[in-house]
C-alpha positions in Angstrom: 0.0 0.0 0.0 1.5 3.4 -1.0 2.0 6.0 1.7 -1.2 8.2 2.0 -1.3 10.7 4.9 -5.0 11.4 4.2 -5.9 7.8 4.9 -3.8 7.7 8.0 -5.4 10.9 9.4 -8.9 9.7 8.4 -8.4 6.4 10.3 -7.6 8.3 13.5 -10.5 10.8 13.0 -12.9 7.9 12.6 -12.0 6.5 16.1 -14.9 7.3 18.4 -12.7 7.1 21.4 -10.5 10.0 20.3 -11.4 13.4 21.9 -12.8 16.2 19.9 -9.8 18.3 20.6 -7.5 15.7 19.2 -9.7 15.4 16.1 -9.5 19.2 15.7 -5.7 19.0 15.8 -5.7 16.2 13.3 -7.9 18.3 11.0 -5.4 21.2 11.3 -2.5 18.9 10.6 -4.3 17.5 7.5 -5.0 21.1 6.2 -1.4 22.1 6.7 0.0 19.1 4.9 -1.7 20.3 1.7 0.9 23.0 1.4 4.0 20.8 2.1 6.4 19.6 -0.5 5.9 15.8 -1.3 9.4 14.9 -0.1 8.6 16.4 3.4 5.1 15.1 4.0 6.1 11.9 5.9 8.3 13.9 8.3 5.7 16.6 8.8 2.9 14.1 9.3 4.7 12.3 12.1 6.8 15.0 13.7 5.1 18.3 12.8 6.8 21.6 12.1 7.2 24.7 14.2 3.7 25.5 15.7 2.0 22.6 14.0 2.2 19.4 16.0 2.6 16.1 14.2 0.7 12.9 14.7 3.1 11.5 17.3 2.7 14.6 19.6 -1.1 14.7 19.1 -1.4 11.1 20.1 1.0 11.5 23.1 -1.0 14.4 24.3 -4.5 13.1 23.7 -4.4 9.4 23.3 -1.6 8.0 25.4 -3.9 5.6 27.2 -6.3 5.0 24.2 -5.9 1.3 23.3 -7.7 1.8 19.9 -5.3 4.6 18.9 -2.2 2.7 20.1 -3.2 -0.4 18.1 -4.0 1.7 15.0 -0.7 3.5 15.3 1.2 0.2 15.6 -0.6 -1.2 12.5 0.2 1.9 10.5 3.9 1.8 11.5 4.1 -1.9 10.6 2.6 -1.2 7.2 5.0 1.6 6.6 7.9 -0.7 7.3 6.7 -3.1 4.6 6.7 -0.4 1.9 
């Protein structure tokens, strides 16, 4: 499966157990990624840039104890390793 940040963010936003604040931050991240050069998207998705937090920070802040989010993140990382 090719790398698609939109699918990754949609998967997290579809988790009912994720807080609305986390979903808002994911939406903001998604909107900011639209203006990023393709070669930088993976880095910006996971680690963010300046005032825009990345996926890792958002999950640490809002879903550190969320089993669904942890399992989804692990699945995504395993799939990225296969590509």
